[in-house]
N, C-alpha and C positions, 0 to 999 in steps of 0.2 A: 358850241355841238356842229358838226358841220358834217357835208355827205360828199364821200366822196366817191365819183362818179368812173371807173372803170370801164365798162363795156357793156354798151346799148346791143344787144344781137338780136340778129334775128328769130325766128320762133317756127321757121321751116323745118318740117320733121324731117328728120335724117336716118336712112333703114340701114344705115350702115351700126346704130346704135342699139345695143341691146333693150329689146324688146320691156322688160322691166328690170329697175334698179332699187338700189337697194345702199341710200347716205348712210354712212355712219359717224357720228363726232366723235373723234378721238384725242380726246378730254388734254393729255399728258403727251402726245404728240403734235396737238396745233394743227392740225390736218385732217379734213375727210375722206373717208375711203367709199370708195363707189365699186359696189360690186353686181355682178350680173344676175339678175332672182331668175332668171330660167335655167342656165346651165349652172350656177354658183360655181360662180370664179371671178376672182379680184378683176374688175377692169379698169379703173383709174385711180390716183390717191388725190387729193386738191392737199395743197399747201395755203393754209392762212398766213401766214408770217408777212409780215412785210419784207423785202430784205432791209437787211441793217440794223432789222429791231430785234428786241426779245422775243423767245418763242410766248406762243399764244395758247392757254387752255380755253377748249373749244369745249364745251358740256353739252350744249342739245343740237338739234338738228331740225329740220322740219321742210316737206316739200309743198309747194302750194297747189289747194283744192284742182285749178284749173293744169297743174303741169309745167309750168311756164316760168319756176323759178323753184329756189331751193334759199332756207333761210337758217342760218348758224346766230346762237349768242356766244362770245366772243370775249373775254378778258385777259389782255393785253399785258403781258410781265408779270402775272401773279397779281392783280389786282385789287385782290378779294384778301391778300394777306396782307400789301403794302402800302397800296391806298395811291388817287392824287393820278393813276394810269386810265386814261381815256377810252372806255369799252364802249366796244363795238356790237349790232349787229349784222353780220355780213348774208349779203346778196348773191349768189351762184348760179350762172345759167345751166339747165341739166343738162342741154344738148351738148354743148362744147366745155366744158365743166371752167369757165373762164368764170372768172368776179365780176359782176356788172357791179357792184357799190356796196361799202365801210359808209353803213352809217354812225356816225360819233355819237353818244344819247348821255355821254355824262362820266363821272367816277366817284368812285364808294358805289358803285349800285347793286355788285354780284346780281346781275344776267345770269338767270338761270332757264327760261323755259321759254319757246317766240312759237305762234298758233298764225293761221290768217283768216279772215272770216269766207262762206264758202264766195262770196264774188269776186276775193280779191281784192277787197279795196283797202283792205287796212289788214297792219299785223299788230298783235298785242305782245310782249313779253313783258313777264314778270322781273321785278325787280327788288332781291330777297332784304337787303342789309337798307332797302329805301321806303318797302311797306307801301309800292307802290307797283301799277302794270299802265307802261309804257303803250300806248295808243303811235300808230307809223302810218302814216299815209305810203300804201303800196305802191303807190304811182311816182312820187314824185321826194319822196322816202327823207319827208320828215316828220320830227316828234309833234303831234297833234292835239295830243291830250296825255295827262297825265291822273291818271284814278288812287288817289290814296286809300288804301285800305283797314290804317288805320295804325300808331305806336303796337310793338309785337307781333303784329301776325306773320312775317316771314314767309309770302308768298313763294310757293316754289312752283311744280306743275297746274298748266288749266290745258284746259278745251274749250272750241268755241262749238256752238249748238241755240239754229234757231234767235240770234241774236242778242244772246246771253254766253258771259264767258264764266267756268267753273272750272272758281281756281281751288287750289290746295295748300292751305295752311299750314306750317311747319310748329312755329309755338304756341299759333293758339288755337292749334288743336282742330280747326275746323273748315267747313265748304263757304268760302261768300260768291255766293249767284251775284254777279256782276250786269245790270242790265244795261247795255252799249248805250242806246239811244238816249236816255235818259240820266244816266249813269247812278239810277239806285241801285244800293246793294243789299238784297238780305244773306245774315246769315248763320249759317248752322251748324251745333257746337256738334262737334264726332267724339271729344274723349279721349281721341291721339293724336300720335303726331304726324299729320295728312301730307302725304309725298307728292300725290300724281290724281290725276281726278280721269273718271272715261264719262262719253254720257254713249248709251245705246242709238245705233242709226237710226231706229223708227222713233225714239223720240222719249221712250217709256219712264227708262231706268238712266239716272246716273249713278258712278259709281267711286267711291275715294280709295285709294289704301292708306291705312295706316299703319307706320313702321314697329313701332313701341307694344304698341296690343295685340301686334300679328292678324290683323282683322281686316276685312274688308267693309265698307258699309256700303247698302243699297238703299238708296234714297229715289222714292217714287216721285217724277218731277208734276202728276197731276196734284196725288196728295199732300207731299209734301213726310209721308209716312217712311220712318225711317229702319232700315235689316240691320243687322248685324253680323258676318258669316267669320267663323271663327276659321284661321286655316287650318293644317291637320300637324297635330303635337310636331313638335322640332324644325318647327318653322323660324327664320333666322332675321326677319324682319321683312315685308314685301318692299315694292320700288315702283317701277312702272306697271300700266295692264293695260289690256286693249282689247275690243269688243268684234266678236265676228262682224262679218259686213251682213251675215242673216239675222244678228243681233242674239243668238239663242246660248251664244259661249263668252265669257271675259277668262284672257292670258293674265296669268299674275306672275309676276320674275320675284321670284324670294331672293332678294343679295344676301342681307346677313353685310357682315364690315366693316358694322358701325358700332359705334359705342362697346369697342373690345369683343363685340360678334365674330365668329368665326364665318366664313366665307359662306354661302350656300350654291347649289349647282341647282335648285328644283324652279321648273314652273310650274303652278297650278292652275287647272282649267274647274274654271267656276258654269255649272250649270244657272242662266241668269231663271228658272222659271223657279227652280227649284230650290234656287243657293242653298244647291249642296258642289262638295270637290266634283269631280268626273272622268277628274283621270290627275296622274302625276308626271311629271317628264324631267328626268336628267337630262342636264346639256354644261356649262361649262362652267367653271367660277366664276362665281359672284355676276349672275345673275340679276339684268341690271335694264336694260331698253326692249322694248319690244315692238312690232308692229306687224299686222295681218294685211298679205296680198291683199288686191281687190277682186279678186275670182275666191276667194275665202280657202285652198288651197293650201296656205304656209304660214308658217309665223316664222318671222324672224327676229333673234335674239340675241344681244350683245352680252359680252360674257367678263364682265369688266377686270376683273382679276388673274384673267390668263389669255387676254387682246386676242379677242374672237368673237366669230360669230357662230351660232347653232339653228341651222335651220331643220322647221318643224314639221312635217307636213300631219297637219290634219288630222287628217282621216286615219291615218294609223297610229298619231297622236308617237311617232319616231323620230327621232332626229336621225334625218338623213345626207347632212355635210354638215361640216365643222370649217369655217374660212377665218383665215390667219391677217388681224386688220393691223392697226398700228395703237400705242398706248393706252390705256385706259380706256375701250370705248363705252362710250354713256348714252347718249340721244341716240334712236335709228327713224329713217324717214323711205318712204317706197314708190317709188314714180314707175308709172307705166306709161302708156302710149295712150293718151286722153285724160291723162289727172292726177295726182296725189293721193295718198289717203291720209285724211285730215288726222 
């Protein structure tokens, strides 16, 4: 394993930049689209393919909470299908759109999602095929620990909150809660294929999306109580979800498109307290990733099947803009002057 250092930029604020930006992982383009999140225009495109190398698959992207870096999980040359190729986590500078580092983490892992802790000291990435979560020092870009979840877990999405990682396990159909300091793990059976998690900013509940049962699960962090929330009839399978900054709502992308399912164009809004559907919004085909702006005014949704991002005005629950990005957009992250959404 190795680290390729490309650039160490200064972090002086550049006021020629947009006031807020959205970073979109284009899985089959091998790139990151950078969108102006205020004027809803395309700002830049970051090619993550090394010169002379095969195209890469870019699945997930995450802005660091301090806003000083952007992280993406990358499988060069389709390593999840062919094996042997070194998988990477690529770190970018949001101010210049330059690559800061390429962190080689191993082969045959099938990297999925990446998050950072609140202090931006460590990044954590799920390795689906090796049933691991990797810990990476965000200062020197070294892999410091590998947490083994156990055979047959297939971790995918994860979120950090309060010194813990909340991990969605596809094959184990469970939620793993990893206490980072001790490595202790708590596993909660969910009864469905868990794709992604969300933790409310107020720390009251965690949520997980269950693709096959067309449900969300609300998990009470204090009591451990589980509440199942069925999505409306016609749901085709939820993928990513994201809470509003005030902890009152959760936005859920109903993608479909897997296991011979047709594609869905729906985003569901969940009222946290009542655990009821409070809104349904039609976006593009294959609604996959979602993030909400720091001021709670807009939600941004990747539409995997039509290569676009929908911008939802939260107050009106209407799509106000649709932007073309790269091929098969998946993960999405939000940057603003002063930080990034977790």
